[in-house]
Wavefront OBJ file of the C-alpha trace (Angstrom):
o trace
v 0.000 0.000 0.000
v 1.231 3.466 -0.848
v -0.319 6.672 0.546
v 0.643 10.095 -0.769
v -0.626 13.578 0.081
v -0.783 16.511 -2.305
v -1.486 20.014 -0.981
v -3.839 21.950 -3.252
v -3.581 25.081 -1.105
v -3.397 25.894 2.615
v -6.948 24.665 3.215
v -7.353 21.815 0.728
v -5.420 18.625 0.068
v -5.803 15.271 -1.669
v -4.734 11.864 -0.411
v -4.148 9.025 -2.873
v -4.193 5.447 -1.615
v -2.699 2.906 -4.046
v -3.550 -0.761 -3.494
v -2.158 -3.939 -5.030
v -3.463 -7.487 -4.501
v -0.994 -8.109 -1.654
v -2.726 -5.337 0.307
v -6.215 -6.856 0.259
v -6.078 -10.527 -0.793
v -5.791 -11.875 2.752
v -8.832 -9.892 3.914
v -10.844 -10.973 0.860
v -9.981 -14.655 1.426
v -10.958 -14.337 5.090
v -14.225 -12.715 4.004
v -14.950 -15.609 1.617
v -14.303 -18.133 4.408
v -16.655 -16.255 6.711
v -19.440 -16.279 4.123
v -18.694 -19.959 3.375
v -19.385 -20.907 7.000
v -22.811 -19.258 6.836
v -23.794 -20.063 3.240
v -26.529 -22.492 2.274
v -27.052 -23.708 -1.334
v -29.122 -26.537 -2.811
v -27.088 -29.741 -2.929
v -24.698 -28.739 -0.152
v -24.909 -28.974 3.589
v -24.942 -25.608 5.410
v -21.372 -24.380 5.764
v -20.018 -26.874 3.195
v -20.488 -24.856 0.004
v -17.168 -24.932 -1.941
v -15.093 -21.764 -1.679
v -14.974 -21.544 -5.471
v -18.754 -21.207 -5.694
v -18.774 -18.579 -2.953
v -16.059 -16.631 -4.748
v -17.900 -16.872 -8.079
v -21.196 -15.668 -6.603
v -20.080 -13.249 -3.904
v -16.387 -12.623 -4.573
v -16.696 -9.173 -6.142
v -18.971 -7.817 -3.410
v -16.706 -9.271 -0.712
v -13.701 -7.628 -2.349
v -15.495 -4.272 -2.508
v -16.494 -4.499 1.176
v -13.017 -5.487 2.337
v -11.284 -2.804 0.268
v -13.658 -0.171 1.644
v -12.864 -1.276 5.216
v -9.135 -1.176 4.426
v -9.423 2.295 2.880
v -11.385 3.679 5.822
v -8.920 2.321 8.391
v -5.900 3.414 6.377
v -6.930 7.006 5.701
v -7.848 7.757 9.313
v -4.661 6.090 10.541
v -2.687 8.252 8.110
v -4.491 11.405 9.282
v -3.804 10.558 12.931
v -0.141 9.612 12.422
v 0.553 12.744 10.388
v -1.393 14.942 12.806
v -3.552 16.434 10.074
v -6.166 18.828 11.449
v -9.106 18.211 9.134
v -12.616 19.640 8.949
v -15.538 17.334 8.233
v -14.533 13.945 6.821
v -12.495 12.836 3.794
v -14.575 12.829 0.613
v -13.928 10.323 -2.203
v -13.024 12.349 -5.274
v -15.005 11.844 -8.447
v -12.858 9.692 -10.692
v -13.088 7.197 -13.520
v -15.357 4.274 -12.652
v -13.472 1.400 -11.060
v -13.977 -2.094 -12.453
v -13.618 -4.418 -9.472
v -14.167 -7.487 -11.685
v -11.195 -6.770 -13.934
v -8.782 -4.532 -12.037
v -6.166 -5.759 -9.604
v -4.397 -2.502 -8.826
v -6.378 0.501 -7.594
v -5.854 4.210 -6.910
v -8.354 5.914 -4.624
v -8.272 9.695 -4.226
v -9.807 11.560 -1.259
v -10.340 15.274 -0.778
v -9.509 16.809 2.590
v -10.599 20.119 4.077
v -7.850 21.428 6.358
v -8.326 23.605 9.435
v -6.632 27.019 9.247
v -3.572 27.695 11.398
v -4.019 30.616 13.804
v -3.362 31.916 17.314
v -5.745 33.212 19.954
v -4.300 35.636 22.461
v -6.387 36.213 25.570
v -5.269 39.299 27.471
v -6.581 42.569 28.838
v -6.531 44.104 25.357
v -9.617 42.016 24.602
v -12.565 43.991 25.967
v -16.093 42.650 26.362
v -19.236 44.206 27.822
v -20.580 42.229 30.766
v -24.168 43.267 31.343
v -25.950 42.268 34.534
v -29.475 42.858 35.810
v -29.911 45.321 38.638
v -31.871 43.366 41.243
v -33.526 46.313 42.990
v -36.485 46.477 45.371
v -38.914 47.059 42.517
v -37.856 43.837 40.777
v -37.897 41.864 44.027
v -41.395 43.121 44.845
v -42.566 42.180 41.352
v -41.367 38.609 41.872
v -42.906 38.524 45.349
v -46.217 39.429 43.670
v -45.712 36.655 41.119
v -45.035 34.128 43.883
v -48.133 35.223 45.776
v -50.188 34.864 42.600
v -48.735 31.428 41.793
v -49.531 30.179 45.279
v -52.908 31.906 45.392
v -56.257 30.209 45.969
v -59.419 30.393 43.848
v -62.386 32.285 45.276
v -65.841 33.177 43.944
v -66.407 36.943 44.331
v -69.838 38.495 44.225
v -68.897 41.071 41.552
v -66.577 40.581 38.569
v -63.250 42.429 38.289
v -60.265 42.765 35.953
v -58.527 39.528 36.926
v -61.589 37.302 36.895
v -62.843 34.429 34.786
v -66.564 34.420 34.021
v -68.467 31.197 33.477
v -71.338 32.035 31.138
v -74.147 30.599 29.024
v -74.048 32.096 25.524
v -77.134 32.359 23.316
v -77.223 33.758 19.780
v -79.809 36.503 19.250
v -81.866 37.214 16.117
v -82.497 40.601 14.464
v -85.246 41.419 17.003
v -82.992 40.764 20.008
v -84.723 37.497 20.922
v -82.908 34.216 21.433
v -82.566 32.674 17.973
v -84.288 29.312 17.546
v -81.667 26.712 16.632
v -78.927 29.330 17.025
v -75.623 29.100 18.874
v -75.773 27.907 22.466
v -72.632 27.341 24.486
v -71.622 27.104 28.147
v -68.049 28.371 28.363
v -65.610 30.571 30.270
v -64.274 34.046 29.472
v -61.080 35.521 30.914
v -61.232 39.303 31.199
v -57.481 39.601 30.540
v -57.731 37.647 27.256
v -60.539 39.693 25.726
v -58.988 42.296 23.400
v -61.902 44.599 22.514
v -62.121 47.469 25.007
v -65.926 47.848 24.685
v -66.406 44.151 25.406
v -64.000 44.273 28.360
v -65.910 47.191 29.895
v -69.148 45.154 29.765
v -67.509 42.264 31.664
v -66.840 44.361 34.774
v -69.191 44.736 37.754
v -71.317 41.703 36.922
v -73.116 39.413 39.363
v -74.450 35.876 39.003
v -77.429 35.626 36.618
v -76.728 39.057 35.151
v -77.323 39.210 31.406
v -75.498 41.324 28.831
v -75.383 41.580 25.035
v -72.082 41.669 23.097
v -71.518 41.431 19.368
v -69.709 38.223 18.416
v -66.959 40.202 16.643
v -66.268 42.265 19.778
v -65.979 39.151 21.910
v -63.766 37.141 19.526
v -60.949 38.509 17.363
v -60.911 35.931 14.579
v -63.140 33.339 12.964
v -60.857 30.664 14.431
v -61.530 32.058 17.932
v -65.268 31.973 17.235
v -65.105 28.429 15.888
v -63.081 26.987 18.768
v -64.812 28.847 21.599
v -68.380 28.398 20.385
v -68.034 24.960 18.779
v -69.182 26.023 15.321
v -67.784 25.335 11.837
v -65.122 27.773 10.622
v -67.078 28.782 7.492
v -70.136 29.504 9.655
v -67.967 31.527 12.057
v -66.560 33.619 9.202
v -69.987 34.871 8.125
v -71.610 35.188 11.578
v -71.949 38.804 12.787
v -74.781 38.349 15.283
v -75.200 39.618 18.825
v -74.766 37.205 21.717
v -76.526 37.153 25.059
v -74.261 36.178 27.949
v -75.753 34.931 31.227
v -73.266 34.904 34.120
v -73.407 31.569 35.972
v -70.301 31.911 38.139
v -67.279 34.162 38.781
v -63.797 32.840 39.598
v -60.826 34.785 40.885
v -57.338 33.645 41.897
v -56.700 35.512 45.137
v -53.058 36.231 45.971
v -51.624 34.246 48.862
v -51.044 36.159 52.075
v -47.426 37.156 52.729
v -47.141 35.082 55.895
v -45.475 32.013 57.417
v -47.792 29.645 55.554
v -46.529 31.007 52.222
v -42.878 30.953 53.363
v -43.236 27.278 54.335
v -44.972 26.337 51.079
v -42.268 27.941 48.953
v -39.068 27.049 50.859
v -39.999 24.354 53.335
v -41.187 24.461 56.904
v -39.315 26.878 59.150
v -36.545 27.741 56.658
v -37.788 31.319 56.197
v -39.390 33.066 59.148
v -39.917 36.701 58.132
v -40.882 38.875 55.193
v -37.357 40.331 55.126
v -35.786 36.848 54.890
v -38.296 35.909 52.192
v -37.393 38.920 50.054
v -33.669 38.406 50.595
v -34.002 34.786 49.481
v -35.824 35.872 46.323
v -33.147 38.544 45.737
v -30.456 35.858 46.014
v -32.260 33.509 43.622
v -32.842 36.290 41.089
v -29.150 37.213 41.178
v -28.134 33.613 40.490
v -30.706 33.272 37.732
v -29.653 36.492 36.016
v -25.968 35.584 36.376
v -26.681 32.599 34.119
v -28.322 34.931 31.595
v -25.428 37.394 31.881
v -22.925 34.623 31.125
v -24.987 33.449 28.183
v -25.087 36.923 26.677
v -21.376 37.423 27.415
v -20.633 34.191 25.558
v -22.581 35.490 22.557
v -20.528 38.701 22.511
v -17.247 36.813 22.999
v -18.045 34.493 20.091
v -18.976 37.380 17.807
v -15.915 39.499 18.589
v -13.326 36.694 18.548
v -14.701 35.278 15.294
v -14.550 38.747 13.708
v -11.048 39.354 15.066
v -9.645 35.971 13.969
v -11.266 36.230 10.509
v -10.545 32.555 9.869
v -10.611 31.286 6.301
v -12.297 27.909 5.748
v -12.277 25.441 2.835
v -15.765 26.662 1.956
v -16.380 24.714 -1.245
v -15.173 21.482 0.336
v -17.379 22.004 3.394
v -20.428 22.705 1.220
v -19.881 19.430 -0.643
v -19.366 17.600 2.623
v -22.550 19.077 4.166
v -24.543 18.022 1.097
v -23.258 14.451 1.542
v -23.796 14.082 5.300
v -27.143 15.895 5.522
v -29.864 13.440 6.543
v -32.375 15.072 4.204
v -31.672 16.089 0.608
v -30.609 19.737 0.460
v -30.796 21.979 -2.593
v -27.861 24.177 -3.657
v -29.958 27.245 -2.785
v -30.672 25.951 0.727
v -26.994 25.138 1.195
v -25.916 28.619 0.142
v -28.448 30.213 2.513
v -27.540 28.057 5.514
v -23.776 27.888 5.018
v -22.841 31.335 6.477
v -24.335 30.391 9.875
v -22.638 27.004 9.750
v -19.309 28.660 8.882
v -19.551 31.042 11.859
v -20.335 28.141 14.183
v -17.360 26.220 12.763
v -15.051 29.220 13.216
v -16.078 29.581 16.858
v -15.614 25.842 17.431
v -12.059 26.096 16.084
v -11.324 29.126 18.301
v -12.793 27.463 21.390
v -10.831 24.254 20.775
v -7.652 26.303 20.296
v -8.218 28.030 23.651
v -8.830 24.660 25.314
v -5.661 23.175 23.807
v -3.381 26.171 24.426
v -4.489 26.521 28.051
v -4.600 22.770 28.761
v -8.204 22.955 29.947
v -9.500 19.596 31.121
v -12.798 18.259 32.443
v -12.496 15.479 34.991
v -14.962 12.612 35.420
v -16.035 13.799 38.886
v -16.790 17.272 37.465
v -19.007 15.723 34.810
v -20.763 13.662 37.448
v -21.446 16.721 39.614
v -22.724 18.606 36.572
v -25.039 15.714 35.711
v -26.367 15.634 39.281
v -27.008 19.384 39.242
v -28.924 19.032 35.978
v -31.070 16.187 37.352
v -31.820 18.087 40.561
v -32.859 21.161 38.568
v -35.217 19.049 36.438
v -36.825 17.549 39.563
v -37.075 21.006 41.159
v -39.179 22.210 38.221
v -41.897 19.863 39.482
v -41.321 20.591 43.164
v -39.605 17.260 43.787
v -36.247 16.016 45.078
v -34.907 12.509 44.309
v -33.419 10.445 47.119
v -29.668 9.797 47.140
v -29.953 6.298 45.679
v -32.192 7.363 42.791
v -30.004 10.397 42.102
v -26.904 8.215 41.847
v -28.596 5.734 39.500
v -30.081 8.412 37.220
v -26.712 10.209 37.094
v -24.857 7.050 36.067
v -27.479 6.226 33.428
v -27.261 9.762 32.039
v -23.483 9.586 31.707
v -23.683 6.199 29.983
v -25.750 7.773 27.212
v -23.264 8.989 24.608
v -25.208 12.076 23.524
v -26.066 13.184 27.080
v -22.514 12.609 28.254
v -21.089 14.564 25.329
v -23.470 17.453 26.014
v -22.411 17.587 29.682
v -18.679 17.554 28.866
v -19.146 20.216 26.154
v -21.069 22.450 28.586
v -18.290 22.160 31.145
v -15.592 22.982 28.592
v -17.631 26.022 27.494
v -17.954 27.190 31.113
v -14.231 26.807 31.696
v -13.397 28.727 28.531
v -15.728 31.543 29.618
v -14.194 31.568 33.118
v -10.731 31.871 31.555
v -11.883 34.800 29.400
v -13.339 36.501 32.490
v -10.003 36.039 34.226
v -7.677 37.183 31.421
v -9.704 39.714 29.439
v -11.161 43.094 30.319
v -14.829 43.061 31.263
v -16.671 46.356 31.166
v -19.380 45.681 33.715
v -22.686 47.388 33.079
v -25.621 47.030 35.459
v -28.940 47.699 33.739
v -32.627 47.330 34.486
v -34.473 44.094 33.803
v -36.293 45.601 30.808
v -33.133 47.024 29.250
v -31.210 43.797 29.796
v -33.677 41.636 27.883
v -34.728 44.288 25.356
v -31.566 44.043 23.277
v -30.600 40.438 24.014
l 1 2 3 4 5 6 7 8 9 10 11 12 13 14 15 16 17 18 19 20 21 22 23 24 25 26 27 28 29 30 31 32 33 34 35 36 37 38 39 40 41 42 43 44 45 46 47 48 49 50 51 52 53 54 55 56 57 58 59 60 61 62 63 64 65 66 67 68 69 70 71 72 73 74 75 76 77 78 79 80 81 82 83 84 85 86 87 88 89 90 91 92 93 94 95 96 97 98 99 100 101 102 103 104 105 106 107 108 109 110 111 112 113 114 115 116 117 118 119 120 121 122 123 124 125 126 127 128 129 130 131 132 133 134 135 136 137 138 139 140 141 142 143 144 145 146 147 148 149 150 151 152 153 154 155 156 157 158 159 160 161 162 163 164 165 166 167 168 169 170 171 172 173 174 175 176 177 178 179 180 181 182 183 184 185 186 187 188 189 190 191 192 193 194 195 196 197 198 199 200 201 202 203 204 205 206 207 208 209 210 211 212 213 214 215 216 217 218 219 220 221 222 223 224 225 226 227 228 229 230 231 232 233 234 235 236 237 238 239 240 241 242 243 244 245 246 247 248 249 250 251 252 253 254 255 256 257 258 259 260 261 262 263 264 265 266 267 268 269 270 271 272 273 274 275 276 277 278 279 280 281 282 283 284 285 286 287 288 289 290 291 292 293 294 295 296 297 298 299 300 301 302 303 304 305 306 307 308 309 310 311 312 313 314 315 316 317 318 319 320 321 322 323 324 325 326 327 328 329 330 331 332 333 334 335 336 337 338 339 340 341 342 343 344 345 346 347 348 349 350 351 352 353 354 355 356 357 358 359 360 361 362 363 364 365 366 367 368 369 370 371 372 373 374 375 376 377 378 379 380 381 382 383 384 385 386 387 388 389 390 391 392 393 394 395 396 397 398 399 400 401 402 403 404 405 406 407 408 409 410 411 412 413 414 415 416 417 418 419 420 421 422 423 424 425 426 427 428 429 430 431 432 433 434 435 436 437 438 439 440 441 442 443 444 445
């Protein structure tokens, strides 16, 4: 076997693998023997079909399979031994059709896309804006209100208000204002906050049980789809219906905010862990700070990626990568789709190269115990979303199962590497810290 490499330019190369019978005959003969042991033909006992018949019937396909295995192993071994930093995977180059039935010697040519050579210098000359949310009293009080609402209890007030849901019987009226025979009848609910028309909303306030009011169907519902779904009528009927509706109030429901007392503190954080309103607000302030720190890091990462990619201005083997993407894409992709999607892919590839360079240059490593702790934290957060906590035994088992899954394990390790890269950038680069309001923080991010 002879393997040669030809550089086309700094980002593209070709590898030629030349094979002679001595390179593949042993593997082909072994492949024939393997098929022979499993073959069954009329007139022969299973496993006793002569090798000559196997070779005549299956020899060419066996040779193709074995040569392909040999090529795959050889090219990746060559890439590893020669420390070639490639992008994507080697692509077989279009060449004259090979005749496996007649040829003995073969030349196979592969195209390679090479990663660009570059340096990344992290120092205080690199400046990034690090925006954080100002967790002030106004924001804390807003979240206290949200918590009280989330832990509130339903009540049935005597008179309807702006946060209420009305349970009503709806009857369609005719031109005279009487209930239309065979017209729309529906028992349903109406949320004041979801009604858009201001005239209709005004009519829903100050109502008591058994009160009746008339609203035009188009004031109550914005679209024909809303009419159809809410009233249980066909869409084409809803489109042409412009009648008035009589609403009879049957019940009023309101979610009353929970009292800011020990009962609420215990429900939210566990019995006796918070014992005063001040402690409650401080705990919320602490949780908000941690939550927004995650957002701040995420937005910092976005800015870091953008600026370092622009600064590095890495050149990629674009045409090679487009061909490779067309080959590996699970679904057929048109040239137009490829051209439209490629710029985003190229930016992601450039950042991946920069991130990997930072990891390599700074000898960043993720240990198994770090991955395990990260997995446990993820599992605990998922349980917490449903107000639950797994016991120690279940947590250990779920963690181990998660890390055994290749995709989940890879995601966890990648997240940890990303965090460590961001921590290194925070340490070595200049961060211009900017504390902004909640609205400003999320307005432009």
